[in-house]
N, C-alpha and C positions, 0 to 999 in steps of 0.2 A: 495592721488593724483592719478587720472586716467592716464593711459599710453597707447598710441597707439602702436600696434605691428609694425607699420611702422617707429618707431623712429630710428631704425638702418639705414633705407634708408635716413631719413632726415639728420642724422649726416654725412653719406657718401656724401650727397649733399652739406654739408657745414653749416647746422643749428646747433647751440649750444643748442637749446631748453631751453634757460635760460632767455627768455623774458617773457612778460606777458602771463599768462595762460588764457584759456577760458573754462568755465565749469569744472574747476579743472583739465584740461589737458594741458600740454605743447604743443604748436603748433609751426610749423616752420615759423617764421616770415621772415627769409631770407635764401637763399642758396648762393652758390658761384656765381651763375648767377645773372644778373641785373634784378630786377623785371619789369623794363620797357621792356626788351627783352622778358620776360615771357608773359606779356600781349599782346605783338605783336604776339606771338605764338597763344594765345587764340583767338585773333581777326582774324587771317589769316589762322591758321592751326588747332591746338588743344592743350589743356593743361590739365594736370592731377593734381588734388588737393586731399589731405587727409582731409575729412570732419568728421573724427571720433570723433571730439570734440562735435558734436551734442548730446543732450540728447534725447535718444530714449526710449519711455515708451510704453510697450505693455499693452493694456487694453482689457479684455475679459469678457464675461458673458452676461446673458440675460438683465441686466440693464446697459450694457456698453454704448449703444446708448443714453439712457436717461441721464446718468451721464455726458457724454461729451457734450450733448446738453445744460446742465446747465452751462457748463464751458465757452462756447464760444458764440459769437454773430451771427454765421451763423446757418442755419437750418440743423443740422446734419442728421435729418431724411430723407432729400432729397439726401444725399450723397450716390452714388452707389458704390458697391464693385468694387475694382480696380481703384478707383479715389481718389483724394486728393484735399484739398482746404486750402489755407491760411485763417486764421480767426482772428478776433479781440478778444483778451482776456483782459477783463478790471476788475478793482477792484470795490468795492461798490460805488465809486465816479465817475465811468466812465472813469478812467485813464488807459492807456495801462500798463499791468503788465508783458508782455512777448511777444516774438516772438513765434508763434505756427502754425504748419501745421497739419491738421487732415487727416490721411490716413485710408481709410476703405478697409480692405481685405475681410471681409465677414459680414454676418448678425450681429454676435456678436463678431467680431474680428477687433480691431483697433490698430493703432500705432500713438502716438503723437510724433512729432519731434519738440523739442522746445529749446529755448536759455537759458539764465541765470536768468530768472525771476521766477515768483511765481507758475508756472504750477503744480508742484508736491505737493506743500502745498495746493493749491486749490483743486486738485484732491483728496487728502486724505480726506478733509472735505466733499466734495460732494459724495464720495463713501461710507462713513460710513453707515452701516446698509443695504447696497444695495447688490444685487447679481452680484457683479462685482469684478474682481481681476485685479490688476495692479502692474507692477514692471518695473524698469528701466533695459533695456537690456544692460548689461555691456560687453557682448561678441561681440555684433554687431559692425562692422566697416563700414565706408562709404567712397567711392571714388566718386569724381565728375570729369567726363571726358567731356570737353566742348569745342566747337569751330566748325567752318564750316565743318571740315573734320571728326568730331567725329563719326557721323553716318556711314559714308563710311568705316571707320576703324573697327568699331565694328560689322557691319552687317554680315560679313561672319562667325562670331564666336559665335553668339547667336542661341538658339534653337527655334527661331520663326522669323517671318518677322518683322524686326525692323521698317520698314516704316509704319507699322500699329499702332505703339505705339504713341498716341497723347499726347500733352502737359499736364502734371500733371496726366497722367495715370500710374498705377503701375502694375507689372506682376511678378509672380514667374517663373523663367526660369533657364537656364544654360548659363554660359559664360565661354568659354575655358574649358568646361566640369565640372565646379564647380557650385553648387547650389547657386543662388543669387536671390534677389529681385531687380528689376530695375524700375526706373521711368524716364520719359522724363522731366527733370527739371534741375535747376541750379541756379547760383548766379552771373552770369557774363553778362547777356544780350545776350548770344549766345544760339543756339540750343545745347543741351547737355543731359547728363544722370547722374543720381545718382545711384550708385551700392552699395547695402547693402549686406554684406557678414559676415561670422563668422571670428573670429580672426585667425584661423589656415590657412585660404585660402587667407587672404588679401595680404600678401607679394607676393604670386604667381600671383595674379590678377594684382597688381601694376607693377610687373616686366614684365609680359606678355603684358599688354597694351602698355608699353613703347617700348617693343621689336617689336611688330607688327606695331607700329607707327613710327619706325625709319625712313623709307623712306619719311614719311610726316613731319619729323622734329618735332614730338611731344615733348613737354617739361614738366617736373615736375615743378609745380608752387608753390611758397611760399604764405604765408598769406598776405604779403605786396602787392603782385600781386593781390590777391583776393580783397584787399581793393581798389586798383586802379580800378579794373574791375567793382566792384559793385557800386563805386561812379560814374564812367563814365555812367553806366546804371541806375543811380539814384535809387538804391535799399537801403532801410532803414536797419539799424542795431540797434536793441535794446540792451542796453538803450542809446547808444551814440547819436542817433538822436531824443531822447526824454529826453533831459537833465533836464527838469523842474520837472520831477517826477510825474506829474499829467496830462501829455499830452493825449488828447483825439484823437481817430481815425480821427475825422473831421479836426483836426489841422495839420495832416500830410498826408492829401489826401488819407486816408485809408477807405473811406466810402464804398468801394467795398468789404471790409471784414466784413461788417455788413449787415445782411438780414433784411431790414425794415419791411418785411411782415411776419417775424417769429412770430408765435402765442405764442409759449412757453416762459416761463420765463427763465432768466439766470442771473448770477451774474452781478450786475451793470446796468441792462437793463434800469430801470427808469432814472437813472442819465445820462446814455449815450445818450438816446434819447432826454432828456431835454437839453443836451449841444449842440445839433445840431443847427447850425445857430448862435451860440454864441462864435465863435472862437476868442481867445485872440491873436493868431498869426497864421501864415500859413507857411507850408513848401514851400520852393522855392529853385531854383538853381541860382547861380551867377558865372560868369567868372570874374576873377580878373586880373588886369594889373600887372602881376608879373611873374618871372621865377621860382617860387617855390610855395610850398603849403602854404596857410594861416594856422593859428593855430586854432584848435578846442577851442571854448570858446571866441574867439576874438569878440569884440563888433562891431556892425554895426550902422552907422550913416547916416542920410539924413538931409541936411540943418542944420547941427550942432546938431540935436536931435537924441538921441539913439533910434533905432527902431528895433533892432534885434540882433541875435547872430549866429556865425558859429557853426554848430553841427559836421560836418565832412568835411575834405578838403584833396585834393591831387593834385599834379602836374601830368598831363597826357602828356607824351611825344608823345603818339599816336595821341592825338587831339591837341597837342601843346597849351594847356591851363592850367591855374591854376583854378581848379574847386572847388566849395564849395557848400555843402548843408547847408541851413540856415533856421532859423525861423525869419520871418518878421511880422511887423504889417500888418494886412490884406489889408490896403489901400496903401501899398508900394510894392506890388507884381506884378505890371504891367510890361510886357515885355519891356525891354529897360530902366527901371528905374535906374538912376545912384546913386550909394551908395559909402560910404567910410568905409573900413574895418580898424579898429585900433587894432593892435596887438603889442606884445613885440618887433617885428622886424621892426615896422614902420607902416605907414598909406598907404593904397593902394586903388585905384579906383576899384569898382566892378560894374557890370551891370547885372540886372536880365535877365536871359537867358531861352530859351526854354529847357524843359526837357522831356525825358532823354537827357543828353548831347550827348550820343552815340545812334544812331538808334532811333530817336525821335518817330517814329511810331511803334517801337518794332516789325518790320517785321522779324527780325532774329529768333525770338522764335515762330513764327506762323507756325506751322506744322500740 
């Protein structure tokens, strides 16, 4: 079982760390504070999360680029040092098999940040016999500091002009005098930063960010808050929003993670491209007439016919809506379509709504 060095802080904040783990690491699903108050801090001030449960794999060597290019559906050869991209990673049948972000630090120096899927198994196969080394970095810890005041709070304490860091760019720098890697990215629909540090410095960085953010009422945020925020922002979470097991990127609006002009081959390319235009269902968002969250897995009906399923759901006090991410038959995704959600707690009216639910033009992250 992996353990975050920040567990001592999570327990002090009220987490028992005894809920579901993620990537073999206990995560703080709740604190003493209300997660709805925490997301209010993220939306109006800033919030701090422990993202150390991410799997971080360092990949190096003269064949690193070619190996990763075989792994994902984006053209890795076009990725410039200091930048990153989310990519579709699919199996031989074109089905999504992990969340993955490809980070390029140098010509032969990469980092893969991935979730709970098949990345390391696939990488092992593709790297065999190549001049490439790879290993999971178990010492690296990750903080996510996000919200409209995050940049203002951090700017005086980094060793560069923070305003120059663009979305999804990465840089080696110092924060509060400690060596870190920083990126402008996050998982809440707000401007924010991911801070990669070694284990010995992570508690100091956590404590210091909260200390300098006291005047701005920065809050440490639980993973329940994270789930509320990512759902408001309509951000997918593998495998929960791909419950069928063979979901293609086209079915969950992830065509932007596939480079159609990529000339090189990669795992599942033929099947993935053949599946385009043959979507069995489509990802959509619905608002439900309820004062609580729908249940994941609840069936969705239209005119008495089953036409979909709830993949993720949450009640948002900030938006005053019961929100759900769903899979629907493609002809049932028109805005305003009335649906019925049938779950263990009863039947509820839902309506297909514009997404993201929060900041539909994603203006908050355009920097």
